[in-house]
GUTIMAR-710784 format. One line per field, with one value per residue: residue number from 1; x, y, z of N, C-alpha, C in turn. Coordinates in steps of 0.1 Angstrom, whole numbers, plus 2048, in hexadecimal, padded with zeros to 3 digits. Each point is the difference from the previous one (the first is absolute). Last residue first. Layout:
! residues N
seq	[NUM / ...]
n_x	[X / ...]
n_y	[Y / ...]
n_z	[Z / ...]
ca_x	[X / ...]
ca_y	[Y / ...]
ca_z	[Z / ...]
c_x	[X / ...]
c_y	[Y / ...]
c_z	[Z / ...]
***
This chain:
! residues 156
seq	[156 / 155 / 154 / 153 / 152 / 151 / 150 / 149 / 148 / 147 / 146 / 145 / 144 / 143 / 142 / 141 / 140 / 139 / 138 / 137 / 136 / 135 / 134 / 133 / 132 / 131 / 130 / 129 / 128 / 127 / 126 / 125 / 124 / 123 / 122 / 121 / 120 / 119 / 118 / 117 / 116 / 115 / 114 / 113 / 112 / 111 / 110 / 109 / 108 / 107 / 106 / 105 / 104 / 103 / 102 / 101 / 100 / 99 / 98 / 97 / 96 / 95 / 94 / 93 / 92 / 91 / 90 / 89 / 88 / 87 / 86 / 85 / 84 / 83 / 82 / 81 / 80 / 79 / 78 / 77 / 76 / 75 / 74 / 73 / 72 / 71 / 70 / 69 / 68 / 67 / 66 / 65 / 64 / 63 / 62 / 61 / 60 / 59 / 58 / 57 / 56 / 55 / 54 / 53 / 52 / 51 / 50 / 49 / 48 / 47 / 46 / 45 / 44 / 43 / 42 / 41 / 40 / 39 / 38 / 37 / 36 / 35 / 34 / 33 / 32 / 31 / 30 / 29 / 28 / 27 / 26 / 25 / 24 / 23 / 22 / 21 / 20 / 19 / 18 / 17 / 16 / 15 / 14 / 13 / 12 / 11 / 10 / 9 / 8 / 7 / 6 / 5 / 4 / 3 / 2 / 1]
n_x	[917 / 7CD / 7D7 / 7F7 / 7F0 / 7D4 / 7EC / 7E1 / 7D5 / 7D6 / 7CF / 7D0 / 7E1 / 7F6 / 7E8 / 7D0 / 7E8 / 7F9 / 7DD / 7D4 / 7F4 / 7F4 / 7D4 / 7DE / 7FC / 7E8 / 7D1 / 7EC / 7FB / 7DB / 7CE / 7E1 / 807 / 7E1 / 7DE / 7EF / 823 / 822 / 831 / 808 / 7F3 / 7EF / 7FB / 7F2 / 800 / 805 / 810 / 7FC / 7D7 / 7F3 / 820 / 81C / 827 / 826 / 81B / 81F / 829 / 821 / 819 / 824 / 82A / 819 / 816 / 829 / 827 / 814 / 81B / 82C / 81E / 811 / 825 / 832 / 826 / 800 / 7F5 / 7DE / 7DD / 806 / 7F5 / 7D2 / 7ED / 804 / 7E1 / 7D6 / 7FE / 7FA / 7D4 / 7E3 / 803 / 7EB / 7D2 / 7F1 / 7FF / 7E1 / 7D6 / 7F4 / 7F6 / 7D5 / 7D3 / 7D1 / 7E7 / 7F4 / 81D / 82C / 804 / 7FF / 827 / 821 / 7FB / 806 / 823 / 80E / 812 / 833 / 81A / 817 / 820 / 805 / 7DF / 7E0 / 7D5 / 7E7 / 7FC / 813 / 823 / 80F / 81C / 80F / 80C / 81E / 813 / 7F0 / 7ED / 81E / 820 / 7F3 / 7FC / 828 / 815 / 7F0 / 80D / 82B / 804 / 7F1 / 81C / 826 / 7FA / 7FB / 827 / 817 / 7F0 / 80C / 829 / 804 / 7F4 / 821]
n_y	[8BB / 81A / 81B / 825 / 7F6 / 7E2 / 7CF / 7DD / 7E0 / 7EC / 7E5 / 802 / 80D / 7E1 / 7DA / 800 / 7F5 / 7D3 / 7EA / 804 / 7E4 / 7D4 / 7F7 / 7FC / 7D6 / 7DE / 800 / 7EE / 7D1 / 7EC / 7FE / 7DB / 7DA / 7E1 / 7DC / 7E9 / 7EC / 7FD / 804 / 80A / 818 / 832 / 834 / 835 / 82E / 80F / 804 / 81C / 819 / 813 / 820 / 808 / 7E4 / 80D / 823 / 7F4 / 7F0 / 81F / 815 / 7E9 / 803 / 827 / 802 / 7E9 / 815 / 81C / 7ED / 7F6 / 824 / 80A / 7E6 / 7FE / 800 / 7D9 / 7CD / 7E0 / 80D / 7FB / 7D6 / 7F8 / 812 / 7E9 / 7DD / 80D / 807 / 7DA / 7F0 / 815 / 7F3 / 7D8 / 802 / 811 / 7E1 / 7D8 / 80C / 82D / 808 / 7FE / 81F / 809 / 807 / 7DF / 7D9 / 806 / 804 / 7D8 / 7E6 / 80D / 7F2 / 7D1 / 7DE / 7E1 / 807 / 7F4 / 7ED / 80A / 817 / 830 / 812 / 7E4 / 7EC / 7DA / 7D0 / 7F7 / 7EE / 7F8 / 816 / 830 / 812 / 80E / 81F / 82E / 80E / 7FE / 822 / 82A / 805 / 804 / 82A / 822 / 800 / 811 / 830 / 817 / 800 / 81B / 82E / 80C / 807 / 829 / 825 / 805 / 813 / 82F / 819 / 806]
n_z	[89E / 7F0 / 802 / 7E3 / 7D3 / 7FC / 7F6 / 7E3 / 7FC / 816 / 7FF / 803 / 7DD / 7DD / 80E / 802 / 7D9 / 7F7 / 818 / 7EF / 7DB / 809 / 80F / 7DF / 7EA / 816 / 7FE / 7D9 / 7FD / 816 / 7F5 / 7F5 / 7E0 / 7DD / 7DE / 7DA / 7D8 / 7DD / 80C / 833 / 825 / 7F1 / 80B / 811 / 7FC / 7CB / 7CD / 7D8 / 7FF / 82A / 81E / 826 / 804 / 7E6 / 813 / 822 / 7F2 / 7F2 / 821 / 813 / 7EC / 80A / 82A / 804 / 7F2 / 81F / 821 / 7F6 / 803 / 82B / 810 / 7F6 / 81D / 81E / 7EF / 7F8 / 7E2 / 7D2 / 7ED / 7F8 / 7D9 / 7D8 / 7F8 / 7EE / 7D2 / 7E5 / 7FB / 7E1 / 7D3 / 7F3 / 7F7 / 7D6 / 7DC / 7F8 / 7FC / 7F8 / 7D1 / 7E8 / 803 / 809 / 82C / 823 / 802 / 811 / 82F / 819 / 801 / 81E / 82E / 80B / 7E9 / 7DC / 7D1 / 7F9 / 82A / 830 / 81D / 80D / 820 / 821 / 80C / 7E9 / 818 / 831 / 828 / 835 / 825 / 7FB / 7CF / 7D4 / 7DD / 803 / 82A / 825 / 802 / 812 / 82F / 819 / 7FF / 81B / 82D / 80A / 802 / 827 / 826 / 800 / 80A / 82D / 819 / 7FA / 817 / 82D / 809 / 7FE / 826 / 821]
ca_x	[80D / 80B / 801 / 804 / 80F / 804 / 803 / 80E / 808 / 807 / 80E / 807 / 802 / 806 / 80E / 806 / 800 / 80B / 80D / 801 / 802 / 80E / 809 / 7FF / 807 / 80F / 805 / 7FF / 80C / 80C / 808 / 7F9 / 808 / 80A / 805 / 7F7 / 7F8 / 7F3 / 7FC / 807 / 808 / 7FC / 805 / 800 / 805 / 7F6 / 802 / 80E / 802 / 7F9 / 7F9 / 7F5 / 7F5 / 7FA / 7F8 / 7F4 / 7F8 / 7FA / 7F6 / 7F4 / 7FA / 7FB / 7F4 / 7F5 / 7FC / 7F9 / 7F3 / 7F8 / 7FD / 7F5 / 7F3 / 7F6 / 802 / 7FC / 80C / 80A / 7FC / 803 / 80F / 805 / 7FC / 80A / 80D / 7FF / 800 / 80E / 808 / 7FD / 807 / 80E / 802 / 800 / 80A / 809 / 803 / 801 / 80E / 807 / 80F / 802 / 804 / 7F6 / 7F3 / 801 / 802 / 7F3 / 7F6 / 803 / 7FF / 7F2 / 800 / 7FA / 7F2 / 7F9 / 800 / 7F4 / 802 / 80B / 801 / 80E / 803 / 7FB / 803 / 7F3 / 7FD / 7FD / 7F7 / 803 / 7F9 / 7F9 / 806 / 806 / 7F6 / 7F6 / 806 / 802 / 7F3 / 7FA / 808 / 7FC / 7F2 / 800 / 806 / 7F7 / 7F5 / 804 / 803 / 7F3 / 7FA / 807 / 7FC / 7F3 / 801 / 805 / 7F5 / 7F6]
ca_y	[802 / 7F6 / 7F5 / 806 / 802 / 80D / 80A / 803 / 806 / 80C / 7FD / 7FB / 80A / 80B / 7FE / 802 / 80F / 805 / 7FD / 808 / 80E / 801 / 800 / 80D / 80A / 7FD / 804 / 80F / 805 / 7FE / 80C / 80A / 801 / 80A / 805 / 80A / 7FD / 7FB / 804 / 7F8 / 7F7 / 7F2 / 7F8 / 7F2 / 7FE / 800 / 7F5 / 7FB / 7FB / 7F3 / 801 / 80A / 7FB / 7F5 / 805 / 806 / 7F5 / 7FA / 809 / 7FE / 7F3 / 801 / 809 / 7F9 / 7F7 / 808 / 803 / 7F4 / 7FE / 80A / 7FC / 801 / 80C / 80D / 809 / 7FA / 802 / 80E / 801 / 7F9 / 808 / 80B / 7FB / 7FD / 80D / 805 / 7F7 / 805 / 80D / 7FE / 7F9 / 80A / 809 / 801 / 7F3 / 801 / 801 / 7F3 / 802 / 7FC / 80C / 80B / 7FC / 7FE / 80D / 807 / 7FA / 805 / 80F / 805 / 809 / 7FA / 7FF / 80A / 7FE / 7FA / 7F2 / 7FD / 809 / 803 / 80B / 80D / 802 / 7FF / 809 / 7F9 / 7F5 / 7F8 / 803 / 7F5 / 7F3 / 7FF / 801 / 7F5 / 7F4 / 800 / 800 / 7F3 / 7F6 / 802 / 7FB / 7F1 / 7FA / 801 / 7F8 / 7F2 / 7FE / 800 / 7F3 / 7F5 / 801 / 7FB / 7F2 / 7FA / 800 / 7F7]
ca_z	[805 / 7FC / 80A / 80D / 800 / 7FC / 80B / 804 / 7F6 / 804 / 7FD / 80C / 809 / 7F9 / 7FF / 80D / 802 / 7F7 / 806 / 80C / 7FC / 7FB / 80C / 807 / 7F7 / 801 / 80E / 800 / 7F8 / 807 / 801 / 809 / 80C / 800 / 80D / 805 / 80C / 7FC / 7F2 / 7F6 / 808 / 801 / 7F5 / 803 / 80E / 80B / 809 / 7FF / 7F2 / 7FE / 7F3 / 801 / 809 / 7FA / 7F4 / 806 / 805 / 7F5 / 7FB / 808 / 7FC / 7F2 / 800 / 806 / 7F6 / 7F6 / 805 / 800 / 7F2 / 7FC / 806 / 7F6 / 7F7 / 806 / 801 / 808 / 80E / 804 / 801 / 80B / 80C / 801 / 805 / 80F / 807 / 800 / 809 / 80E / 802 / 802 / 80D / 80A / 7FF / 80B / 805 / 80F / 804 / 802 / 7FD / 7F2 / 7F7 / 801 / 7FC / 7F1 / 7F9 / 801 / 7F7 / 7F2 / 7FF / 802 / 80B / 80C / 800 / 7F9 / 7F2 / 7FA / 7FD / 7F7 / 7F4 / 7FF / 809 / 7FB / 7F2 / 7FA / 7F5 / 7F3 / 802 / 80C / 80C / 806 / 7FD / 7F3 / 7F6 / 801 / 7FB / 7F1 / 7F9 / 803 / 7F8 / 7F3 / 7FF / 800 / 7F4 / 7F5 / 802 / 7FE / 7F2 / 7F9 / 804 / 7F9 / 7F2 / 7FF / 802 / 7F4 / 7F7 / 805]
c_x	[807 / 80D / 80A / 801 / 804 / 80F / 803 / 801 / 80E / 809 / 808 / 80F / 808 / 803 / 808 / 80F / 807 / 801 / 80C / 80E / 803 / 803 / 80F / 80A / 800 / 807 / 80F / 805 / 800 / 80D / 80D / 809 / 7FB / 808 / 80A / 803 / 7F7 / 7F8 / 7F3 / 7FB / 808 / 80A / 7FB / 804 / 801 / 806 / 7F5 / 802 / 80E / 802 / 7F9 / 7F8 / 7F4 / 7F4 / 7F8 / 7F7 / 7F3 / 7F6 / 7F9 / 7F5 / 7F3 / 7F9 / 7FA / 7F3 / 7F4 / 7FB / 7F8 / 7F2 / 7F8 / 7FC / 7F5 / 7F2 / 7F6 / 802 / 7FC / 80C / 80A / 7FC / 804 / 80F / 805 / 7FD / 80B / 80D / 7FF / 802 / 80F / 808 / 7FD / 808 / 80F / 802 / 801 / 80A / 807 / 805 / 801 / 80E / 807 / 80F / 802 / 803 / 7F6 / 7F2 / 800 / 801 / 7F3 / 7F7 / 801 / 7FF / 7F2 / 801 / 7F9 / 7F1 / 7F8 / 802 / 7F3 / 7FF / 80A / 803 / 80F / 804 / 7FA / 802 / 7F3 / 7FD / 7FE / 7F5 / 804 / 7F9 / 7F8 / 805 / 805 / 7F5 / 7F6 / 805 / 801 / 7F3 / 7F9 / 807 / 7FB / 7F2 / 800 / 805 / 7F6 / 7F3 / 803 / 802 / 7F2 / 7F9 / 807 / 7FB / 7F2 / 801 / 805 / 7F4]
c_y	[7F3 / 804 / 7F6 / 7F5 / 805 / 802 / 80D / 80A / 803 / 807 / 80C / 7FE / 7FC / 80B / 80C / 7FE / 803 / 80F / 806 / 7FE / 809 / 80E / 801 / 801 / 80E / 80B / 7FF / 806 / 80F / 805 / 7FF / 80C / 80A / 801 / 80A / 805 / 80B / 7FD / 7F8 / 805 / 7F7 / 7F8 / 7F1 / 7F8 / 7F2 / 7FD / 7FF / 7F4 / 7FB / 7FB / 7F2 / 801 / 809 / 7FA / 7F5 / 805 / 805 / 7F4 / 7FA / 80A / 7FE / 7F2 / 800 / 808 / 7F8 / 7F7 / 808 / 802 / 7F3 / 7FE / 809 / 7FD / 801 / 80C / 80D / 808 / 7F9 / 803 / 80E / 801 / 7F9 / 809 / 80A / 7FA / 7FE / 80D / 804 / 7F8 / 805 / 80D / 7FE / 7FA / 80B / 80B / 7F8 / 7F2 / 802 / 801 / 7F3 / 802 / 7FC / 80C / 80C / 7FC / 7FF / 80E / 807 / 7FA / 804 / 80F / 806 / 809 / 7FB / 7FD / 80B / 7FE / 7F9 / 7F1 / 7FB / 808 / 804 / 80C / 80E / 803 / 7FD / 80A / 7F9 / 7F6 / 7F7 / 804 / 7F4 / 7F2 / 7FE / 801 / 7F5 / 7F3 / 800 / 7FF / 7F2 / 7F6 / 802 / 7FA / 7F1 / 7FA / 801 / 7F7 / 7F2 / 7FD / 7FE / 7F3 / 7F5 / 800 / 7F9 / 7F1 / 7F9 / 7FE]
c_z	[803 / 806 / 7FD / 80B / 80E / 802 / 7FB / 80C / 805 / 7F5 / 803 / 7FD / 80D / 80B / 7F9 / 800 / 80E / 801 / 7F7 / 807 / 80C / 7FA / 7FB / 80C / 806 / 7F7 / 801 / 80D / 800 / 7F8 / 808 / 803 / 80A / 80D / 7FF / 80E / 803 / 80C / 7FD / 7F2 / 7F7 / 808 / 802 / 7F4 / 804 / 80E / 80A / 809 / 7FE / 7F2 / 7FD / 7F3 / 801 / 808 / 7F9 / 7F5 / 806 / 804 / 7F4 / 7FB / 808 / 7FC / 7F2 / 800 / 805 / 7F5 / 7F6 / 805 / 7FE / 7F2 / 7FC / 805 / 7F5 / 7F8 / 806 / 803 / 809 / 80E / 805 / 802 / 80D / 80C / 800 / 805 / 80F / 807 / 800 / 80A / 80E / 802 / 803 / 80E / 80A / 7FF / 7F4 / 806 / 80F / 805 / 803 / 7FC / 7F1 / 7F6 / 800 / 7FB / 7F1 / 7FA / 801 / 7F6 / 7F1 / 7FD / 801 / 80D / 80C / 7FF / 7F9 / 7F1 / 7FB / 7FB / 7F6 / 7F4 / 800 / 808 / 7FB / 7F1 / 7F9 / 7F5 / 7F2 / 801 / 80C / 80D / 806 / 7FD / 7F2 / 7F6 / 801 / 7FB / 7F1 / 7F8 / 802 / 7F6 / 7F2 / 7FF / 800 / 7F3 / 7F4 / 801 / 7FD / 7F1 / 7F9 / 803 / 7F8 / 7F1 / 7FF / 801 / 7F2 / 7F6]
***
């Protein structure tokens, strides 16, 4: 009974994480706002990585690092979809979200509030930081909730 609940929770968390990662990487739900698609934005137009490259002076962050992060997110999504590799996908997601949280907590890298658009004075009031923190927490939860393999004594 408990194993069944853990499997159900594992599937629910995995599908939710996949949905959130894919919509952030490929295409947001609803009308796509320019500068918010990690993989498909033209070079130099992604708000997050453009801001980080500008603040740090590391020009390779946009678009090279953005493409690398996008590919890692999609690999994590694929691993999350397959039950035998789900925990590995969640671990990759935790590392990616840890890096995002670190960037948000460092004002000289990104900061908690990001611009609403490149060059804009308006910001997102911390919405992106909250989302990243929630994704981190859900990925950590999935690592512990996923039931894994059955012990040898229960197999028959």
